[in-house]
C-alpha positions, 0 to 999 in steps of 0.5 A: 520211144521206149520198148518193153522186153519180150514176155517169157513163155509161161509153159517153159521156166527159165531154169527147168531143173530139179532141186538136186540138179542145181548143185552143179549149175553155175549162173554168170552174173552180168550187169546191163552195161557190160553186155555187148550189142550182140546177144551172148550165147546162153550157158550150156547146162549138161542136165537140161537144155538152155532156156530161149527168149524170143524178143519182139519185132524191132527190139534189140536182143541185148535189150530183151535179155538184160531185164530177164537176167536182171530179174533172174539173178537175184532169185538164184539164191532162193532157188538154191535154198528153197525146196521144190514145193512148200511143205503142207501145213499140218492140221491143228492137233486140238481139233482131233484131241477131244475125239481121241479122248472121247474114244479112249474114254469109251474104251475104258468104260467097256471092259471084260471085267465090267461086262462079266460083273454086270452079267453076274448081277443079272444072273443073280437077280434072275435066280433070286426073283424067278421060282427056280424050285419049280425046275431045280430040285437039290436032291435029284436031277439037274439041281443035284448035278449043280451041287456036285459041280459047284463043290468040285469047282470049290475044291479046285480053288486049292490048286492055285495055292498049291501051284504058288507054294510048290515049285515042282508044280510048274508044269501045270502052267504059269501062276498068273494063269492059275490066278485068273482061273482061281478067280473064275472058279471063285465066282462060278462055283458059288453061283452053282451052289446058289442055284442048287439051293434055290437061293433059300436056306434049309437044314442046319448043316446046309445053312452052315455050308452056304454061309461059309461059302458066301463069306469066302466068296465075299472076301474074295472080292475084297481081296481082289480090290486090295490086290489091285492097289499093290500090284501093277494091274490085276495080274501084274507084279507087285509094285514098290513104293519107290516106283510110285514115288518116282511116278508122282515126282515125274508129274511135278515136271509138268507144272508148265501146263498150269502156268496161268495159275502161278500159285497152283503148284505151291498149293498142290505141293502143300496139299501133297505134304498133308496127304503124305503126313495124314493117317494114324502113326501107330503101326497097329492102326496102319490099315486105317490109313487108306480111309483117312487119306481118302477123305483128306484127298477129297477135301484137298481136291475141293479146295484146289478146284475152288482156287482154280475157279476163282483165279480164272474168274479174276483173270477173265475180268482182266483179260479177254483172252482168258475169258474166251479160253476159261473153260479149256483152262479150267479143264486143264487145271482140273486134270492136272490137279486130279493127276497130282493128287491121285499119284500122291494118294496112291503113295500115301495109301500103299503101306496101308493097303499092304497091311490090309492085304496081309490081314485079309490073307490071314483070314481068307485061308482059314475061311477056305478050310472052314468051308471045306469042312462044312461042305464035307459034313453037308455031303455026308449028312445028305447022303447018309441020313 
């Protein structure tokens, strides 16, 4: 009758060692026919006590140990290679990316500049619609104080120009801080003047001063828009054309993301060349280039969207995998097209925006001095006559 080997206790492993302790452990390899009738002593291990096997009654010790060694020896290389516990499988990233993208989009939609702009519109609407003449009088009281405060703030606008041109005024603070202060004064000062005048016109000298102030304030918003296109952010340093070209070239290395549309990269490169070449070539009309490039960019984006949509439809009819992932692939292609065209458009428009900003600056400074002269005449006419 054939006997079965004694079962091992599950609570005590055969080699109760840690992974780092296995470097000094030597396990002899023996064949069943080389075993003597007497059970050999287990090898002594300095780090942990040897494992014991308890055979069942009536079974020789050698026959009980042989199957155990025959099963343990092949597992020795795995014990030396494998870690103590398998690594946890990371969670798939696509399940988290949409949430992160939506959170980032919400953060971009709500900024301090947009909140301030909305608040400005609300204040202007309330001042235009409410009967402020019942509470504010330009000749006395709070209305008169608003006129003085608004005029003083408009005078302080010149401090930014002085800080930028005279190096000995560095003790007043950095130029970036004064630029922020300049824009705040350019909004708060005209707002005080509008409430001072009750959003209405008056005498001839008052009307001249009011329209000069509105022209300067409006040109300030235009200058802010132009400034942001040729600088790294609203308060950053001035960009160089080479930096924009390097950024656009870096996006071309990501063409592997749209490998499911092989002709898309070729069509994108052709559209980029057209954007860079379009626009007036005369330097006198260089300020019109952003407008021409903008229309050409919209047309190129529409054509590339149509090609990607038609290509994905054809691929969906031929492959069920493409049909199942068509929406995700379409979003990927659209995002890649937008990034490439936006980078190329900024390169193409850079020189035009530089020229526009120079023209704006040449007009903005004389308007400020015209405003100062009109304000002085208005103050003298009100207080003397």
